[in-house]
C-alpha angles and dihedrals in degrees: 000000000000091000091050092051092050090049091051091053091046092056101043104029104037095089094045104049096062112161096338141141138198118258110275140164131009120294113261135186116256095230134347114260088244089063094069097081118111097252092053094044091054088062094043119097125202117199139177113234118205115192115202121227124269131191101278113103095238092053101053090103097048126231140257133212140158124244123208111194134179113163097189094053095040094243119147117147136149123219113214127185094183100086121126137162110229091182091075114109116271092005096158095044091048089050091052090052092046093246100121120119122211126201135222113233132189117203137159109280092236089062092045091054095050095084093051092046089053092051094040090240121156120238117204122202127205113188109211124228100229131160121234093258090049092051090050092051091047095048092046089052090051091049089051090050090051094063112110092242092052108035094081120076138171106259124223117180095216107029108026117024139125093286099047090046092055092046094049096050089052096047092045090056095051117099099218142023126303120217126189128213099176120143113232115250093217129051124229130017116353116212131168088257092052090055093047090050090051092054095044096048108139093024103085097172092049088051090048091052091051093048092046091059102034118090141201097296091061088069097057119104115267130219120239090255092052091054090061092083083089109079095219091052091054090047091054093045092050091048090062098032122123126197120216106200127209092265093053096259112144120206136161115264093223118061099187135354127202144147108272095183117021121222111269142170116296116240091199128094110264114254110249122198137194109296095229124067121237090251093052091050090050092049092049091050090049091051092049094049091043090054092051091047093052091048089049093054103034105030115019098030091205137092123264096212095186092067094064093039093055096041100046094040094051090049091046094050091051087049090062088069091054089048090055090050089062087074095048121120088226103097094202094065103043099084107046116161091198086081085079087068099033090044121170087208088076088071088066103033094051099037111128092240095050116093119178126150093212094054095104092048091053090047091051092051092050092049091049089054089050092055091048088053089072086081092063105029138037105232126213117270113284096012094120090051090053089050089053088058092058091041091053092051091047095048091046090059093045095047098040105035092155091070091058103050 
């Protein structure tokens, strides 16, 4: 039962809990107002922290935070925009609809690192080369963000998350232009879906859950800035970034880079998934339904009505979730052509009380549109095999009507 529960969460929560943490600690200020004078700012370091993934579903994408450090004044805090409260009512549904608010938190760095130490996850630090005025602007922006009326923001896993927030507050404070010279990790066209696949490699059911919910817009090509919603992409971009200041001086954005917390041994129980891949499950289901269909036509010469009722109703019920996603504030999930397979219309067409002689023709037309949708959208693994199951059942009724009288 525990494995089934973990699998359920992997499928339906993987895409939503990108780079996030539960609410912890008491809110703190980033730096005392007395610490904004020039002499203090010279001693103050601002760094980008990139936390590598660990085995929990919500961490597969990594995490980003800022570190403000001043050894002489005893200041060492981490600024984290990935805080949420999952105990709030209807948390998952609000996340699906894009109505979830995240919170900025400031905590001592030693507390921030505890989770990653527990999971044996490496934390990489990039100390930024900022001038005193740039540090002041950045810290004042962080202080403004810390105010109760400002610390909450509407989270979006692609466009406004913990990583993009950290990046934006840094770039806004810099007096000059920032140019990247990073080499892409992946060859070919980079879409949101490509990046999600990269981070869920080795977790097929997490990837299936993502692909089930993501729509057409997730397959469009992204800009370099849009790819920086992934913490490791931002880390690589910053590593090669150069700042051209107003006077023409060109310097690297990152002063020094080093491992703040080395990779260790996880103290947590390893995440175990379902032993069969989504494609294998789809193939096994296809083989089972094909066997029943052959027996129906060649041996029994009568219709097994429960097969179609179960199949189309299960697909239709799952389609209700995709129908809800059409009203989400997340633009990349609104138009999802997989709704042609997981179609809520099946709940009406294949209801026991509904009799219509053109039902199979309508079903055939919808399934043909689904297969054409492969041109525009990358479907989740095994989806086309599942569509072949419904197509087989539909063609069997059209080609052997005598068995269904």
